[in-house]
C-alpha positions in Angstrom: -107.7 -61.3 -3.7 -105.5 -60.2 -0.8 -106.3 -63.4 1.0 -105.1 -65.4 -2.1 -101.9 -63.4 -2.2 -101.3 -63.9 1.4 -101.7 -67.7 1.0 -99.1 -67.6 -1.8 -96.6 -65.7 0.4 -97.3 -68.1 3.3 -96.6 -71.1 1.2 -93.3 -69.6 0.1 -92.3 -68.7 3.7 -92.6 -72.2 5.0 -92.0 -73.0 8.6 -88.4 -72.9 9.9 -88.5 -76.7 10.6 -88.5 -77.4 6.9 -85.2 -78.2 5.1 -83.3 -75.9 2.8 -84.4 -77.8 -0.3 -88.0 -76.7 0.4 -86.8 -73.1 0.6 -85.5 -73.1 -3.0 -87.2 -71.0 -5.6 -86.1 -72.5 -8.9 -86.8 -71.6 -12.5 -90.5 -70.6 -13.2 -91.3 -70.8 -9.5 -94.4 -68.7 -9.9 -96.7 -68.2 -12.9 -96.8 -64.7 -14.4 -100.2 -64.2 -12.8 -99.0 -65.3 -9.4 -95.9 -63.1 -9.6 -98.0 -60.1 -10.6 -100.1 -60.5 -7.4 -97.1 -61.2 -5.2 -95.4 -58.0 -6.4 -98.5 -56.1 -5.1 -98.2 -57.9 -1.8 -94.5 -57.0 -1.5 -95.4 -53.4 -2.2 -97.8 -53.3 0.8 -95.0 -54.3 3.2 -93.3 -50.9 3.0 -94.5 -47.3 2.5 -91.6 -45.0 3.0 -87.8 -45.0 2.9 -87.4 -46.2 6.5 -89.8 -49.2 6.1 -88.2 -50.1 2.8 -84.7 -50.0 4.3 -85.9 -52.3 7.1 -87.1 -54.8 4.5 -83.9 -54.3 2.5 -81.8 -55.3 5.5 -83.8 -58.5 5.9 -83.4 -59.3 2.2 -79.6 -58.7 2.2 -79.3 -60.9 5.3 -81.4 -63.6 3.6 -79.1 -63.5 0.5 -75.9 -63.6 2.5 -77.0 -66.4 4.9 -78.8 -68.3 2.2 -75.7 -68.7 0.1 -73.5 -69.0 3.2 -71.3 -66.2 2.1 -70.7 -65.4 5.8 -68.8 -68.7 6.1 -66.3 -67.9 3.4 -62.7 -66.9 4.1 -62.1 -63.2 4.9 -59.1 -62.4 2.7 -57.5 -59.0 2.1 -55.2 -58.7 -0.9 -53.2 -61.9 -1.6 -54.3 -62.1 -5.2 -51.1 -63.8 -6.4 -51.9 -62.2 -9.8 -50.9 -63.9 -13.0 -50.9 -61.4 -15.8 -49.4 -61.9 -19.3 -49.7 -61.6 -23.1 -50.4 -57.8 -23.2 -51.6 -56.8 -26.7 -52.2 -53.2 -27.7 -55.2 -53.0 -30.1 -57.1 -50.0 -31.6 -57.7 -47.9 -28.5 -57.5 -50.6 -26.0 -55.2 -53.2 -24.4 -56.2 -56.8 -23.7 -54.3 -59.1 -21.3 -54.8 -62.6 -19.9 -55.2 -62.7 -16.1 -55.8 -65.0 -13.2 -56.2 -64.1 -9.5 -56.4 -66.4 -6.5 -59.9 -66.3 -5.0 -58.9 -68.3 -2.0 -55.9 -70.6 -1.5 -55.9 -73.1 -4.3 -58.9 -71.7 -6.3 -58.3 -69.4 -9.3 -60.4 -66.9 -11.2 -59.5 -66.8 -14.9 -60.2 -64.1 -17.3 -59.1 -61.2 -19.4 -58.3 -57.6 -18.6 -59.2 -54.9 -21.0 -57.6 -51.5 -20.4 -57.7 -48.1 -22.2 -54.7 -46.9 -24.2 -55.5 -43.3 -23.3 -53.5 -41.5 -20.7 -54.9 -40.9 -17.2 -54.2 -41.4 -13.5 -57.4 -43.3 -12.7 -60.1 -44.9 -14.7 -63.5 -46.4 -14.0 -63.6 -50.2 -13.7 -66.3 -52.7 -14.8 -66.8 -56.3 -13.7 -68.0 -58.3 -16.7 -69.3 -61.8 -15.8 -70.7 -63.9 -18.6 -73.9 -66.1 -18.5 -75.1 -69.3 -20.0 -75.0 -67.8 -23.5 -72.9 -69.5 -26.2 -69.1 -69.7 -25.9 -69.0 -67.8 -22.6 -66.0 -65.5 -21.8 -64.1 -66.3 -25.0 -66.9 -65.4 -27.4 -66.9 -62.4 -29.8 -69.6 -60.4 -27.9 -67.7 -60.6 -24.7 -64.6 -59.3 -26.5 -66.6 -56.5 -28.1 -68.1 -55.2 -24.9 -64.8 -55.5 -23.0 -62.9 -53.6 -25.8 -65.6 -51.0 -26.2 -65.7 -50.2 -22.5 -61.9 -50.0 -22.4 -61.8 -47.7 -25.4 -64.4 -45.5 -23.6 -62.1 -45.3 -20.6 -62.7 -48.2 -18.3 -60.6 -51.1 -17.0 -62.7 -54.2 -17.5 -62.3 -57.6 -15.9 -64.1 -60.4 -17.9 -64.0 -63.6 -16.0 -65.2 -67.2 -16.2 -68.2 -68.7 -14.5 -67.2 -71.6 -12.3 -67.0 -74.8 -14.3 -66.7 -73.1 -17.7 -63.7 -72.4 -19.9 -60.6 -72.3 -17.7 -62.5 -72.4 -14.4 -62.4 -76.2 -14.5 -61.4 -76.9 -11.0 -65.0 -77.6 -10.3 -68.1 -78.5 -12.3 -70.7 -75.8 -13.0 -73.5 -77.9 -11.4 -71.7 -78.2 -8.1 -73.9 -77.6 -5.1 -72.3 -74.3 -4.0 -71.9 -72.7 -7.5 -73.9 -69.7 -6.5 -71.7 -69.1 -3.5 -68.5 -69.5 -5.5 -69.5 -67.2 -8.3 -70.6 -64.5 -5.9 -67.4 -64.8 -3.8 -65.3 -64.8 -7.1 -67.1 -61.6 -8.2 -66.4 -60.0 -4.9 -62.7 -61.0 -5.2 -62.6 -59.5 -8.7 -64.1 -56.3 -7.2 -61.4 -56.4 -4.5 -58.7 -56.8 -7.1 -59.9 -53.9 -9.2 -60.1 -51.6 -6.2 -56.6 -52.6 -5.2 -55.2 -51.1 -8.4 -53.9 -47.6 -8.1 -55.3 -46.8 -11.6 -58.9 -47.5 -10.6 -61.2 -44.8 -9.4 -63.2 -46.4 -6.5 -66.1 -44.0 -7.0 -66.8 -45.3 -10.6 -67.3 -49.1 -10.5 -69.8 -50.8 -12.8 -71.0 -54.3 -13.3 -72.8 -55.9 -16.2 -73.7 -59.4 -17.5 -76.4 -61.1 -19.5 -78.6 -64.0 -18.5 -76.7 -65.8 -15.7 -74.2 -63.0 -15.8 -77.2 -60.7 -15.1 -77.9 -62.8 -12.0 -74.3 -62.4 -10.8 -74.6 -58.7 -11.4 -77.7 -57.9 -9.4 -76.8 -60.3 -6.6 -73.4 -58.7 -6.0 -74.8 -55.2 -6.4 -77.5 -56.0 -3.8 -74.9 -56.9 -1.1 -71.9 -54.8 -2.0 -72.4 -51.0 -2.2 -68.9 -50.6 -3.8 -70.7 -51.3 -7.1 -71.7 -47.8 -8.1 -73.7 -48.6 -11.3 -75.3 -51.8 -12.3 -76.6 -53.2 -15.6 -78.2 -56.7 -15.4 -79.3 -57.8 -18.9 -82.2 -60.1 -19.8 -82.6 -61.6 -16.4 -84.6 -59.6 -13.8 -88.0 -61.2 -13.6 -90.8 -61.4 -11.1 -91.8 -65.0 -11.8 -88.5 -66.6 -13.0 -85.8 -67.2 -10.4 -83.0 -68.5 -12.6 -83.0 -72.1 -13.9 -79.4 -73.1 -13.0 -77.9 -74.1 -9.7 -75.6 -71.2 -10.0 -78.6 -68.8 -9.7 -81.2 -70.6 -7.6 -79.4 -73.6 -6.1 -79.1 -72.1 -2.7 -81.9 -70.5 -0.7 -81.3 -66.8 -1.2 -84.9 -65.9 -2.1 -86.7 -67.3 0.9 -86.1 -68.5 4.5 -88.2 -68.9 7.6 -88.1 -65.1 7.9 -88.2 -63.7 4.3 -89.5 -64.2 0.8 -88.4 -62.2 -2.2 -87.7 -62.5 -5.9 -85.2 -61.1 -8.3 -87.0 -57.8 -8.8 -86.5 -56.9 -5.1 -82.9 -58.2 -5.2 -82.3 -55.8 -8.2 -84.0 -53.0 -6.4 -81.5 -53.2 -3.5 -79.3 -51.2 -5.9 -81.2 -48.1 -5.0 -80.4 -45.3 -5.1 -77.3 -46.2 -7.2 -77.8 -46.1 -11.0 -79.5 -49.2 -12.4 -80.6 -50.2 -15.9 -82.8 -53.2 -16.6 -82.4 -54.4 -20.2 -85.3 -56.7 -21.2 -86.8 -58.2 -24.4 -90.0 -59.7 -25.8 -89.0 -63.4 -26.0 -88.1 -64.5 -22.5 -89.0 -64.1 -18.8 -88.3 -60.3 -19.0 -91.2 -59.6 -21.5 -93.3 -58.1 -18.7 -90.5 -55.8 -17.4 -92.1 -52.5 -18.5 -95.4 -53.4 -16.8 -94.5 -55.4 -13.7 -90.8 -55.4 -12.8 -89.8 -51.9 -13.7 -92.7 -50.0 -12.0 -91.8 -51.7 -8.7 -88.2 -50.7 -9.1 -89.3 -47.2 -9.8 -91.4 -47.1 -6.7 -88.3 -48.0 -4.6 -86.2 -45.3 -6.4 -88.9 -42.7 -5.8 -88.3 -43.1 -2.0 -84.9 -41.6 -2.6 -86.0 -39.0 -5.2 -83.8 -41.0 -7.6 -86.3 -42.0 -10.3 -83.9 -40.7 -12.9 -81.2 -43.2 -11.8 -83.3 -46.3 -12.7 -84.2 -47.0 -16.3 -85.5 -49.8 -18.5 -84.6 -50.4 -22.1 -87.1 -52.9 -23.5 -86.6 -54.5 -26.8 -89.8 -56.3 -27.7 -88.6 -57.6 -31.0 -85.5 -59.2 -29.6 -84.6 -62.5 -27.9 -82.5 -63.7 -24.9 -79.0 -62.5 -25.6 -76.5 -59.7 -24.9 -76.5 -58.6 -28.5 -75.7 -55.3 -30.2 -78.8 -53.4 -29.1 -78.3 -54.5 -25.5 -74.6 -53.5 -25.5 -75.4 -50.1 -27.1 -77.9 -49.4 -24.3 -75.3 -50.2 -21.7 -72.6 -48.2 -23.5 -74.7 -45.1 -23.1 -75.7 -46.0 -19.5 -72.1 -46.4 -18.3 -70.9 -43.5 -20.4 -73.2 -41.3 -18.4 -73.0 -42.8 -14.9 -69.3 -43.8 -14.9 -68.2 -40.7 -16.7 -66.8 -42.6 -19.7 -66.4 -41.1 -23.2 -68.8 -42.9 -25.6 -67.5 -40.7 -28.4 -64.4 -42.8 -28.4 -66.4 -45.6 -30.1 -66.9 -45.0 -33.8 -70.5 -44.0 -34.6 -72.4 -43.9 -37.9 -76.1 -44.4 -37.5 -75.3 -46.4 -34.4 -72.2 -47.6 -32.5 -69.6 -49.3 -34.7 -67.7 -52.2 -33.1 -65.6 -53.1 -36.1 -62.5 -51.6 -34.4 -62.4 -54.7 -32.1 -60.0 -57.4 -33.0 -61.7 -60.8 -32.3 -59.0 -63.0 -30.9 -59.2 -66.9 -31.1 -60.0 -68.5 -27.8 -56.6 -70.0 -27.4 -55.0 -66.5 -27.4 -57.2 -65.5 -24.5 -56.4 -68.3 -22.1 -54.3 -67.7 -19.1 -52.9 -71.2 -18.6 -50.8 -72.7 -21.3 -47.4 -74.4 -21.8 -45.5 -71.2 -21.0 -47.9 -70.3 -18.1 -48.8 -73.5 -16.3 -51.3 -73.7 -13.5 -49.9 -73.3 -10.0 -49.2 -76.5 -8.1 -51.5 -75.8 -5.2 -54.8 -76.0 -7.1 -57.8 -77.6 -5.4 -59.2 -80.0 -8.0 -62.8 -81.3 -7.9 -66.1 -80.3 -6.3 -65.4 -82.4 -3.2 -61.9 -81.0 -2.7 -63.2 -77.4 -2.8 -66.2 -78.1 -0.5 -64.0 -80.0 1.9 -61.5 -77.1 2.0 -64.3 -74.5 2.6 -66.3 -76.8 4.9 -69.4 -75.8 3.1 -71.7 -78.4 1.5 -74.6 -76.4 0.1 -78.2 -77.3 0.5 -78.9 -80.4 2.7 
C-alpha cells in the first residue's frame, strides 16, 4: 500500500521541466479513496513540531510562489477610501465602502460596525463564495450585522468579477492571485483603523469564500481566528479558477491539498464547518483528524474544532452561521448575548437592504477616473499573466 501511495505522490510532484498547467490540482483531483491514502502519506512526512514547521514553510512558499503573490506591488496604506451611506440599524451600522487595492483597481463592499461604545473592536473579513447573489444577498447581510452587533467591525467584499468588482471577469487567469491580494489589502485596511484591535482578527467565508479564508490564513498570521465553511476537503481542490487556477498545491518541490493549507492556521483557533452533501462529508473521519494531529504538536487541540451537519447541504445557512457566531464569540471575545436568542439565535433584528442600497458606485458616487478596465489591462499593469 505504501508503494501505491508513493506513486500517487510522485505523479503529483512531477518533474520541474513540466509546465505550470501540469502542476494544477483542479476540482476532484483525487478520488476519496486516493485522498484518504495520501493523507496518511502526508502524515508520515513529519513527526514533531520541528518537522511539521519545516514542511509548513515549504507549503507556504509553494502557495506564495504558485500564485505569484511575491510579484505583486508592496503597498503600505494609500487606500483612497470611499465611504458613504452610513445607516444606523438595530445594534449595528452598515456603510458602503471601496478601497484601492493597487493603483486603478478597487475592492468594493460593505462595512458593518457596532453601535456600542468602545475604543477598539475585533474585526472580521467576510469574503463570499460562489453561492447565490454573492455579497448583496440576505445571508451575507445577516452574518455581517450579527457579528457587528456582537462587537466586531466587518468588511464584506466582492469576489473579483462579481457584483461591483467588474473591472475584470471572474474567470480571468490570475483570479486566485487577485482575490488573495484583495483580501490582504482588506486586512491591511482594517488594521489601519484606530478602532480595530489587531489581536482580534477573524476571517470567514463559505464555499469559494472558504477557500479565500484558509488561503489567506495560511500565509498571513495577522488572522487570529479562522472559519472556512463547507470547503476544506482532502480530495476536492476547488472547481473554479479563483481557487485552483494557479499552482498553489504542487510544484517540483511540494505537493499538498486544502487540508494541509487549512492546518497552517495552527496553533491559532480554527473551525471547520462541514456537511453531508458535498466534498466535506468526510471531514469528521479524514480531514479533521489530520488537523487535530497538527494542533496536538502545539498542545492546542482545543483550538481546532469541527461542526459537522450531516443533514445539510452546501451553503452558509443558519446552522453554519450559528456555529461561527459561537466560535468567534469565544475566540475574538465578542458578546453573543447581544444577538436575540430563543431556542436558537434570532436574526430577525437584521434589516435586509435591497442590492442597490448596498452598492458603492452610483450617480452620486461615480467610479474614479483611473480604473483599469478589463483582464488584459490589469494583467498588463501587473506584468503577471498567470499559468503558461
